[in-house]
C-alpha atoms as a printed R data frame, in Angstrom:
    type eleno elety resid chain resno      x       y      z
1   ATOM     1    CA   MET     A     1 77.962 137.790 55.550
2   ATOM     2    CA   VAL     A     2 80.969 139.462 57.150
3   ATOM     3    CA   GLU     A     3 83.254 138.453 60.302
4   ATOM     4    CA   PHE     A     4 83.729 141.256 62.785
5   ATOM     5    CA   SER     A     5 85.224 142.317 66.039
6   ATOM     6    CA   ALA     A     6 83.227 143.935 68.389
7   ATOM     7    CA   LEU     A     7 82.671 143.742 72.340
8   ATOM     8    CA   GLY     A     8 86.069 142.203 72.723
9   ATOM     9    CA   LYS     A     9 85.214 139.105 70.522
10  ATOM    10    CA   ILE     A    10 84.999 137.903 66.757
11  ATOM    11    CA   GLN     A    11 81.598 137.693 65.351
12  ATOM    12    CA   LYS     A    12 79.570 137.120 62.092
13  ATOM    13    CA   GLY     A    13 76.779 138.796 60.929
14  ATOM    14    CA   ILE     A    14 75.190 140.460 57.912
15  ATOM    15    CA   LEU     A    15 76.447 144.031 56.769
16  ATOM    16    CA   LEU     A    16 73.415 146.358 56.615
17  ATOM    17    CA   VAL     A    17 74.827 149.805 55.496
18  ATOM    18    CA   ASP     A    18 78.539 150.095 54.328
19  ATOM    19    CA   LEU     A    19 79.644 153.864 54.292
20  ATOM    20    CA   ALA     A    20 83.214 155.408 54.348
21  ATOM    21    CA   ASP     A    21 82.297 156.580 58.113
22  ATOM    22    CA   GLU     A    22 80.171 153.737 59.852
23  ATOM    23    CA   LEU     A    23 79.179 150.319 59.425
24  ATOM    24    CA   ILE     A    24 75.865 148.588 60.407
25  ATOM    25    CA   ILE     A    25 75.844 145.058 61.167
26  ATOM    26    CA   LEU     A    26 73.436 142.661 62.394
27  ATOM    27    CA   GLY     A    27 74.777 139.942 64.377
28  ATOM    28    CA   ARG     A    28 73.721 136.459 64.493
29  ATOM    29    CA   ASP     A    29 72.440 137.328 68.325
30  ATOM    30    CA   GLY     A    30 70.573 140.025 66.982
31  ATOM    31    CA   TRP     A    31 72.379 143.021 68.239
32  ATOM    32    CA   ILE     A    32 72.931 145.837 65.852
33  ATOM    33    CA   HIS     A    33 76.530 146.971 65.776
34  ATOM    34    CA   SER     A    34 77.723 150.642 64.665
35  ATOM    35    CA   LEU     A    35 81.344 150.347 63.768
36  ATOM    36    CA   ASP     A    36 84.007 152.818 62.658
37  ATOM    37    CA   PRO     A    37 85.669 151.320 59.210
38  ATOM    38    CA   LYS     A    38 88.570 153.444 59.273
39  ATOM    39    CA   PRO     A    39 92.434 152.091 60.255
40  ATOM    40    CA   PRO     A    40 94.366 151.653 62.466
41  ATOM    41    CA   LYS     A    41 93.313 147.983 62.136
42  ATOM    42    CA   PRO     A    42 90.742 146.588 59.840
43  ATOM    43    CA   ILE     A    43 87.670 145.132 62.063
44  ATOM    44    CA   CYS     A    44 85.319 143.654 59.177
45  ATOM    45    CA   GLN     A    45 86.167 141.081 56.724
46  ATOM    46    CA   ARG     A    46 83.554 139.604 54.164
47  ATOM    47    CA   ILE     A    47 82.630 135.805 54.072
48  ATOM    48    CA   GLU     A    48 81.694 134.394 50.946
49  ATOM    49    CA   ASN     A    49 79.251 131.571 50.324
50  ATOM    50    CA   GLU     A    50 77.825 131.717 53.838
51  ATOM    51    CA   THR     A    51 74.272 132.571 54.119
52  ATOM    52    CA   PHE     A    52 73.122 134.740 57.320
53  ATOM    53    CA   THR     A    53 71.189 132.350 59.636
54  ATOM    54    CA   ALA     A    54 70.148 133.844 63.306
55  ATOM    55    CA   ALA     A    55 71.467 132.006 66.292
56  ATOM    56    CA   SER     A    56 69.234 129.357 67.784
57  ATOM    57    CA   ALA     A    57 67.899 129.194 70.976
58  ATOM    58    CA   GLY     A    58 70.254 126.732 72.278
59  ATOM    59    CA   GLU     A    59 73.316 128.580 70.997
60  ATOM    60    CA   MET     A    60 71.915 131.764 72.315
61  ATOM    61    CA   ARG     A    61 71.494 130.230 75.996
62  ATOM    62    CA   ASN     A    62 75.147 128.732 75.999
63  ATOM    63    CA   ARG     A    63 76.570 132.156 75.067
64  ATOM    64    CA   LEU     A    64 74.161 133.867 77.879
65  ATOM    65    CA   ARG     A    65 75.613 131.065 80.201
66  ATOM    66    CA   ARG     A    66 79.055 131.878 79.521
67  ATOM    67    CA   GLU     A    67 78.258 135.550 79.651
68  ATOM    68    CA   PHE     A    68 77.038 135.873 82.739
69  ATOM    69    CA   ARG     A    69 78.391 132.978 84.651
70  ATOM    70    CA   PRO     A    70 78.585 131.788 87.396
71  ATOM    71    CA   ASP     A    71 75.582 133.289 89.564
72  ATOM    72    CA   TYR     A    72 73.197 133.625 86.843
73  ATOM    73    CA   GLU     A    73 70.513 131.138 85.344
74  ATOM    74    CA   VAL     A    74 69.080 130.999 81.928
75  ATOM    75    CA   VAL     A    75 65.366 129.945 81.910
76  ATOM    76    CA   SER     A    76 63.741 129.202 78.883
77  ATOM    77    CA   THR     A    77 60.363 130.082 77.874
78  ATOM    78    CA   THR     A    78 58.358 129.863 74.647
79  ATOM    79    CA   ASN     A    79 59.401 133.461 73.513
80  ATOM    80    CA   PHE     A    80 62.430 134.204 76.016
81  ATOM    81    CA   LEU     A    81 65.460 133.490 77.435
82  ATOM    82    CA   VAL     A    82 65.631 135.271 80.782
83  ATOM    83    CA   ILE     A    83 68.778 135.650 82.738
84  ATOM    84    CA   GLN     A    84 68.140 135.672 86.408
85  ATOM    85    CA   SER     A    85 70.230 135.483 89.793
86  ATOM    86    CA   CYS     A    86 69.964 131.726 90.707
87  ATOM    87    CA   GLY     A    87 67.230 130.463 92.469
88  ATOM    88    CA   ARG     A    88 64.662 132.895 91.773
89  ATOM    89    CA   GLY     A    89 61.900 130.561 90.582
90  ATOM    90    CA   GLU     A    90 59.256 131.492 87.600
91  ATOM    91    CA   ARG     A    91 58.111 134.801 88.380
92  ATOM    92    CA   TRP     A    92 60.054 136.935 86.143
93  ATOM    93    CA   PRO     A    93 59.611 134.374 83.161
94  ATOM    94    CA   LYS     A    94 55.796 134.454 83.457
95  ATOM    95    CA   VAL     A    95 55.920 138.313 83.843
96  ATOM    96    CA   PHE     A    96 57.668 138.655 80.136
97  ATOM    97    CA   GLU     A    97 56.007 135.881 78.609
98  ATOM    98    CA   GLN     A    98 52.755 137.067 79.772
99  ATOM    99    CA   ALA     A    99 53.259 140.464 78.687
100 ATOM   100    CA   HIS     A   100 54.173 139.286 74.944
101 ATOM   101    CA   ARG     A   101 51.241 136.821 74.622
102 ATOM   102    CA   SER     A   102 49.243 139.900 75.332
103 ATOM   103    CA   PHE     A   103 50.913 142.200 73.247
104 ATOM   104    CA   ILE     A   104 50.473 139.846 70.067
105 ATOM   105    CA   SER     A   105 46.642 139.377 71.039
106 ATOM   106    CA   TYR     A   106 46.033 142.916 71.138
107 ATOM   107    CA   MET     A   107 47.493 143.889 67.879
108 ATOM   108    CA   THR     A   108 46.366 140.936 65.873
109 ATOM   109    CA   LYS     A   109 42.734 141.869 67.036
110 ATOM   110    CA   ARG     A   110 43.263 145.412 65.430
111 ATOM   111    CA   GLY     A   111 44.772 144.343 62.159
112 ATOM   112    CA   VAL     A   112 48.520 144.780 62.559
113 ATOM   113    CA   LYS     A   113 51.104 142.451 60.679
114 ATOM   114    CA   ILE     A   114 52.299 140.052 63.227
115 ATOM   115    CA   ARG     A   115 55.082 137.802 62.169
116 ATOM   116    CA   ASN     A   116 57.660 135.486 64.316
117 ATOM   117    CA   GLY     A   117 60.782 137.032 65.408
118 ATOM   118    CA   ASN     A   118 64.201 136.359 64.263
119 ATOM   119    CA   PHE     A   119 65.997 135.908 67.445
120 ATOM   120    CA   PRO     A   120 65.096 134.916 70.882
121 ATOM   121    CA   MET     A   121 64.096 137.883 72.929
122 ATOM   122    CA   VAL     A   122 66.383 138.106 76.064
123 ATOM   123    CA   ALA     A   123 65.256 139.610 79.227
124 ATOM   124    CA   ILE     A   124 68.057 140.257 81.934
125 ATOM   125    CA   ILE     A   125 66.978 140.974 85.520
126 ATOM   126    CA   PHE     A   126 70.165 142.008 87.594
127 ATOM   127    CA   PRO     A   127 70.168 141.703 91.366
128 ATOM   128    CA   ASP     A   128 70.214 145.333 92.296
129 ATOM   129    CA   GLU     A   129 70.252 148.410 90.452
130 ATOM   130    CA   SER     A   130 73.851 149.251 91.234
131 ATOM   131    CA   VAL     A   131 74.467 145.972 89.051
132 ATOM   132    CA   MET     A   132 72.241 146.812 86.156
133 ATOM   133    CA   ARG     A   133 73.791 150.727 86.026
134 ATOM   134    CA   HIS     A   134 77.155 148.938 85.622
135 ATOM   135    CA   GLU     A   135 75.762 146.830 82.393
136 ATOM   136    CA   PHE     A   136 74.500 150.160 81.177
137 ATOM   137    CA   ASP     A   137 77.952 151.920 81.588
138 ATOM   138    CA   ARG     A   138 79.679 148.575 79.896
139 ATOM   139    CA   LEU     A   139 77.206 149.138 76.834
140 ATOM   140    CA   HIS     A   140 77.755 152.871 76.795
141 ATOM   141    CA   ILE     A   141 74.168 153.254 77.234
142 ATOM   142    CA   ASP     A   142 73.592 156.658 78.787
143 ATOM   143    CA   VAL     A   143 70.096 157.024 80.551
144 ATOM   144    CA   GLY     A   144 68.927 158.807 83.737
145 ATOM   145    CA   ARG     A   145 67.614 156.569 86.738
146 ATOM   146    CA   VAL     A   146 65.223 154.186 85.338
147 ATOM   147    CA   ALA     A   147 64.020 151.035 86.601
148 ATOM   148    CA   GLY     A   148 64.902 149.151 83.144
149 ATOM   149    CA   LEU     A   149 64.562 149.786 79.840
150 ATOM   150    CA   TYR     A   150 64.679 148.095 76.294
151 ATOM   151    CA   SER     A   151 67.486 148.870 74.121
152 ATOM   152    CA   VAL     A   152 66.868 148.600 70.261
153 ATOM   153    CA   ASN     A   153 70.675 148.070 69.503
154 ATOM   154    CA   THR     A   154 70.939 144.835 71.999
155 ATOM   155    CA   ASN     A   155 67.459 143.747 71.623
156 ATOM   156    CA   ARG     A   156 67.528 143.048 75.213
157 ATOM   157    CA   VAL     A   157 65.489 144.243 78.135
158 ATOM   158    CA   MET     A   158 67.172 144.964 81.385
159 ATOM   159    CA   THR     A   159 65.847 145.430 84.904
160 ATOM   160    CA   HIS     A   160 66.612 144.836 88.321
161 ATOM   161    CA   GLU     A   161 65.015 142.769 91.404
162 ATOM   162    CA   GLY     A   162 63.802 145.885 93.091
163 ATOM   163    CA   THR     A   163 61.544 146.458 90.906
164 ATOM   164    CA   ARG     A   164 58.337 145.453 92.747
165 ATOM   165    CA   THR     A   165 56.371 148.349 93.528
166 ATOM   166    CA   SER     A   166 53.227 149.130 91.143
167 ATOM   167    CA   SER     A   167 54.543 152.388 89.403
168 ATOM   168    CA   VAL     A   168 58.170 150.225 88.642
169 ATOM   169    CA   MET     A   169 56.671 147.369 87.277
170 ATOM   170    CA   ALA     A   170 54.612 149.669 85.059
171 ATOM   171    CA   THR     A   171 57.836 150.635 83.645
172 ATOM   172    CA   VAL     A   172 58.724 146.850 82.923
173 ATOM   173    CA   ARG     A   173 55.495 146.387 81.254
174 ATOM   174    CA   HIS     A   174 56.228 149.469 78.971
175 ATOM   175    CA   GLU     A   175 59.677 148.092 78.139
176 ATOM   176    CA   ALA     A   176 58.529 144.834 77.531
177 ATOM   177    CA   ALA     A   177 55.967 146.086 75.237
178 ATOM   178    CA   HIS     A   178 58.776 147.774 73.140
179 ATOM   179    CA   GLN     A   179 60.591 144.559 72.843
180 ATOM   180    CA   SER     A   180 57.308 142.899 71.731
181 ATOM   181    CA   ALA     A   181 56.722 145.460 69.071
182 ATOM   182    CA   PHE     A   182 60.229 145.424 67.665
183 ATOM   183    CA   ASN     A   183 60.250 141.437 67.639
184 ATOM   184    CA   SER     A   184 56.912 140.697 65.994
185 ATOM   185    CA   GLY     A   185 56.998 143.575 63.194
186 ATOM   186    CA   ALA     A   186 54.877 145.954 64.747
187 ATOM   187    CA   HIS     A   187 58.022 148.226 64.591
188 ATOM   188    CA   SER     A   188 61.086 147.961 62.557
189 ATOM   189    CA   ARG     A   189 64.730 148.158 64.275
190 ATOM   190    CA   ILE     A   190 65.976 149.518 61.137
191 ATOM   191    CA   ASN     A   191 63.901 152.120 59.934
192 ATOM   192    CA   ASP     A   192 62.548 155.408 61.467
193 ATOM   193    CA   THR     A   193 59.461 155.108 63.535
194 ATOM   194    CA   PRO     A   194 57.932 158.095 64.938
195 ATOM   195    CA   ARG     A   195 58.413 158.297 68.657
196 ATOM   196    CA   TRP     A   196 55.013 159.389 69.653
197 ATOM   197    CA   ILE     A   197 53.796 155.918 68.169
198 ATOM   198    CA   THR     A   198 56.486 153.636 69.799
199 ATOM   199    CA   GLU     A   199 56.325 155.415 73.112
200 ATOM   200    CA   GLY     A   200 52.633 155.892 72.926
201 ATOM   201    CA   ILE     A   201 52.388 151.954 72.476
202 ATOM   202    CA   GLY     A   202 54.637 151.811 75.667
203 ATOM   203    CA   GLN     A   203 52.462 153.555 77.687
204 ATOM   204    CA   MET     A   204 49.579 152.012 76.794
205 ATOM   205    CA   PHE     A   205 50.686 148.549 78.323
206 ATOM   206    CA   GLU     A   206 51.749 149.986 81.376
207 ATOM   207    CA   PRO     A   207 48.574 149.067 83.125
208 ATOM   208    CA   ALA     A   208 48.491 145.970 85.009
209 ATOM   209    CA   ALA     A   209 45.167 144.565 83.266
210 ATOM   210    CA   MET     A   210 46.898 144.882 79.812
211 ATOM   211    CA   THR     A   211 48.866 142.017 80.585
212 ATOM   212    CA   ASP     A   212 46.448 140.083 82.504
213 ATOM   213    CA   PRO     A   213 45.628 136.734 81.597
214 ATOM   214    CA   ARG     A   214 41.862 137.329 81.971
215 ATOM   215    CA   GLY     A   215 42.316 140.139 79.767
216 ATOM   216    CA   ALA     A   216 41.313 143.873 80.120
217 ATOM   217    CA   SER     A   217 37.514 143.757 79.228
218 ATOM   218    CA   HIS     A   218 36.835 146.961 80.734
219 ATOM   219    CA   LEU     A   219 37.600 150.533 79.306
220 ATOM   220    CA   ALA     A   220 38.769 151.747 82.478
221 ATOM   221    CA   GLU     A   221 41.032 149.003 83.123
222 ATOM   222    CA   ARG     A   222 43.219 149.908 80.177
223 ATOM   223    CA   VAL     A   223 43.035 153.507 80.724
224 ATOM   224    CA   ASN     A   224 46.832 154.530 81.872
225 ATOM   225    CA   GLN     A   225 45.689 156.458 84.923
226 ATOM   226    CA   GLU     A   226 49.287 158.297 85.108
227 ATOM   227    CA   SER     A   227 49.387 159.776 81.870
228 ATOM   228    CA   LEU     A   228 45.636 160.686 82.198
229 ATOM   229    CA   ARG     A   229 46.430 162.695 85.533
230 ATOM   230    CA   TYR     A   230 49.046 164.448 83.862
231 ATOM   231    CA   LEU     A   231 47.121 165.677 80.870
232 ATOM   232    CA   ARG     A   232 44.316 166.675 82.906
233 ATOM   233    CA   GLN     A   233 46.385 168.666 85.423
234 ATOM   234    CA   ASN     A   234 48.942 170.078 83.062
235 ATOM   235    CA   VAL     A   235 47.383 170.209 79.363
236 ATOM   236    CA   SER     A   236 43.796 169.951 79.056
237 ATOM   237    CA   ALA     A   237 43.558 172.161 82.082
238 ATOM   238    CA   THR     A   238 44.665 175.084 80.049
239 ATOM   239    CA   GLY     A   239 42.093 174.632 77.226
240 ATOM   240    CA   SER     A   240 42.457 172.307 73.797
241 ATOM   241    CA   GLY     A   241 44.846 174.696 72.384
242 ATOM   242    CA   ARG     A   242 47.844 173.270 73.919
243 ATOM   243    CA   PHE     A   243 46.720 169.616 73.395
244 ATOM   244    CA   VAL     A   244 46.377 170.388 69.689
245 ATOM   245    CA   GLN     A   245 49.595 172.113 69.372
246 ATOM   246    CA   THR     A   246 51.444 169.174 71.218
247 ATOM   247    CA   ALA     A   247 49.734 166.874 68.952
248 ATOM   248    CA   ILE     A   248 50.597 168.568 65.945
249 ATOM   249    CA   THR     A   249 54.479 168.825 66.888
250 ATOM   250    CA   LEU     A   250 54.453 165.092 68.085
251 ATOM   251    CA   VAL     A   251 53.254 163.621 64.731
252 ATOM   252    CA   SER     A   252 55.477 165.735 62.451
253 ATOM   253    CA   ASN     A   253 58.790 165.258 64.562
254 ATOM   254    CA   ASP     A   254 60.384 163.614 67.558
255 ATOM   255    CA   MET     A   255 61.940 166.873 69.279
256 ATOM   256    CA   MET     A   256 59.670 167.129 72.392
257 ATOM   257    CA   PHE     A   257 61.287 163.901 73.376
258 ATOM   258    CA   LYS     A   258 64.675 165.155 73.623
259 ATOM   259    CA   ASP     A   259 63.576 168.056 75.498
260 ATOM   260    CA   GLU     A   260 63.538 167.345 79.518
261 ATOM   261    CA   LYS     A   261 61.186 170.365 79.989
262 ATOM   262    CA   HIS     A   262 58.711 168.670 77.654
263 ATOM   263    CA   ILE     A   263 59.352 165.058 77.567
264 ATOM   264    CA   ASN     A   264 56.675 164.200 80.243
265 ATOM   265    CA   GLU     A   265 53.927 166.013 78.280
266 ATOM   266    CA   ALA     A   266 55.366 164.367 75.230
267 ATOM   267    CA   TYR     A   267 54.639 160.587 76.419
268 ATOM   268    CA   ALA     A   268 51.339 161.644 77.818
269 ATOM   269    CA   VAL     A   269 49.817 163.199 74.626
270 ATOM   270    CA   ALA     A   270 51.625 160.305 72.296
271 ATOM   271    CA   TRP     A   271 49.481 157.782 74.927
272 ATOM   272    CA   GLY     A   272 46.234 159.820 74.205
273 ATOM   273    CA   LEU     A   273 46.473 159.596 70.728
274 ATOM   274    CA   MET     A   274 47.476 156.142 70.548
275 ATOM   275    CA   PHE     A   275 44.986 155.188 73.093
276 ATOM   276    CA   TYR     A   276 41.991 156.836 71.384
277 ATOM   277    CA   LEU     A   277 43.261 155.275 67.796
278 ATOM   278    CA   ALA     A   278 43.238 151.657 69.276
279 ATOM   279    CA   GLU     A   279 40.029 152.157 71.212
280 ATOM   280    CA   ARG     A   280 37.886 153.985 68.826
281 ATOM   281    CA   HIS     A   281 39.529 153.770 65.383
282 ATOM   282    CA   PRO     A   282 41.284 150.092 65.590
283 ATOM   283    CA   LYS     A   283 41.518 149.494 61.337
284 ATOM   284    CA   ALA     A   284 43.472 153.075 61.447
285 ATOM   285    CA   PHE     A   285 45.454 151.943 64.155
286 ATOM   286    CA   GLY     A   286 46.574 148.808 62.420
287 ATOM   287    CA   GLN     A   287 46.988 150.594 59.420
288 ATOM   288    CA   LEU     A   288 49.129 152.997 60.890
289 ATOM   289    CA   LEU     A   289 51.506 150.468 62.438
290 ATOM   290    CA   ASN     A   290 51.854 148.621 59.511
291 ATOM   291    CA   LYS     A   291 52.550 151.740 57.217
292 ATOM   292    CA   THR     A   292 55.447 152.886 59.574
293 ATOM   293    CA   ALA     A   293 56.900 149.054 60.015
294 ATOM   294    CA   SER     A   294 57.096 148.593 56.116
295 ATOM   295    CA   ARG     A   295 59.019 151.747 55.377
296 ATOM   296    CA   ARG     A   296 62.400 151.198 53.556
297 ATOM   297    CA   PRO     A   297 65.193 150.810 56.160
298 ATOM   298    CA   PHE     A   298 67.551 153.788 57.615
299 ATOM   299    CA   GLN     A   299 65.571 156.351 55.477
300 ATOM   300    CA   PRO     A   300 64.692 159.486 57.390
301 ATOM   301    CA   TYR     A   301 60.901 160.131 57.866
302 ATOM   302    CA   GLN     A   302 60.583 163.535 56.860
303 ATOM   303    CA   HIS     A   303 58.192 166.037 58.709
304 ATOM   304    CA   ARG     A   304 55.511 166.476 55.906
305 ATOM   305    CA   GLU     A   305 55.650 162.903 54.831
306 ATOM   306    CA   ARG     A   306 55.012 161.844 58.200
307 ATOM   307    CA   MET     A   307 51.828 164.450 58.946
308 ATOM   308    CA   VAL     A   308 50.580 163.521 55.035
309 ATOM   309    CA   ASP     A   309 50.964 159.532 55.972
310 ATOM   310    CA   PHE     A   310 48.884 160.120 59.430
311 ATOM   311    CA   GLU     A   311 45.897 162.007 58.179
312 ATOM   312    CA   GLN     A   312 45.645 159.894 55.074
313 ATOM   313    CA   ILE     A   313 45.534 156.932 57.140
314 ATOM   314    CA   VAL     A   314 42.955 158.795 59.943
315 ATOM   315    CA   ASP     A   315 41.048 160.212 57.334
316 ATOM   316    CA   MET     A   316 41.036 163.609 58.692
317 ATOM   317    CA   HIS     A   317 43.119 166.673 59.843
318 ATOM   318    CA   THR     A   318 45.533 166.454 62.674
319 ATOM   319    CA   VAL     A   319 43.716 168.804 64.326
320 ATOM   320    CA   GLU     A   320 40.400 167.366 64.003
321 ATOM   321    CA   PHE     A   321 41.943 164.173 64.959
322 ATOM   322    CA   SER     A   322 43.473 165.780 68.167
323 ATOM   323    CA   ARG     A   323 40.176 167.586 68.962
324 ATOM   324    CA   LYS     A   324 38.326 164.320 68.884
325 ATOM   325    CA   THR     A   325 41.143 162.461 70.977
326 ATOM   326    CA   LEU     A   326 40.614 165.153 73.742
327 ATOM   327    CA   ARG     A   327 37.147 165.034 74.019
328 ATOM   328    CA   PHE     A   328 37.238 160.977 74.185
329 ATOM   329    CA   LEU     A   329 39.996 161.456 77.036
330 ATOM   330    CA   GLU     A   330 37.919 164.069 79.137
331 ATOM   331    CA   ALA     A   331 35.179 161.542 79.062
332 ATOM   332    CA   LEU     A   332 37.067 158.846 80.812
C-alpha cells in the first residue's frame, strides 16, 4: 500500500510497478495511475501494515457526489454507479445494467471464466458533447470525435445525452462491452491483450439485439451489419487475399489500429474473426479469452507468441482460419 498525490488530492492504493522513471498505482477507486517518481517533490509514500481494499459502493457513491455536484445525481444498480443530470430517470441505468447482464450470459455460455469485479463500474452521462469533451481534456484523453468511450485507466464509460440515434447507441454498447470485459475477467487491465480481440468483441456487442433482454436468438440479429457491409464493399470484394493478409497482421500485432488509413478495416476484420470464432468455435473462443486474460501483467505479447497461441487454440494455421471465416461471412 502507498499514499500518493494524483488529480489534486491525496489517495491510497497499491503499487503495481516501481521503476526509476515510472510508478504504476492502482487506486482504491479502481483508477490506474502512471506517475513520475522523480523530484522535485516526493509523490508516493509506502504505508506499513495496511492491506489494500477496494472502495465500497457506498464510499464510491459519496466520492462521485462530491466530484460531480450539484447538477448530477448518482443512481445505483446491481453492478453500476451511473452519474447523470438530475431527473433523467432509469433509462441509462437500465441500458448499462442490461448490457452487462447480456455480456456475462454470452461469455459464460462459451466457457469464458467470469468473476465479480473488484470495483463498482462507473458510467457517466454528460448533458451534451461539449461537457464530455471538457472532461476528456481534464483527464488528458486524446481522441477524435466520438460518441463515448471506455477508459481503461479510469475504468469509466463516458458518453452524453445526445446519444439517441441507433448508430450512436451502437457505440455506447461497444464501450459498455469493453467495460464489462475488463471488469469480469474476460480481459485484464494490466496485461497486453491483442487489440483485435478486445475491439472484435466490442464490435460484436454493437447490434441492439445483443443487449435485448429477450436475447438475440437468430444469427441474423447478432450480425454487425455495418462491419459486414464494410467488409463486402472494401475487403472481400477484392478477393480473399486481402482479408487473409489483414487477419494475419491483426493476429500478430496491433499496428493497423494505429493507422488512420487502415483502422476501419482493422475493426471490421477483427469483428469477423471474433464473430466466426464465437459462433462456430465457441470452445476455442472461451479458451482464447481465458488465455489472454491470464497472461503475466505488464509483459509485452510478442508477435510470434501471439500467433503461436492463437493457432494452438484454434488448431489450424491462421491462413486456413481466416479463409473459413471469410466463407462464413460471405454466407451471411
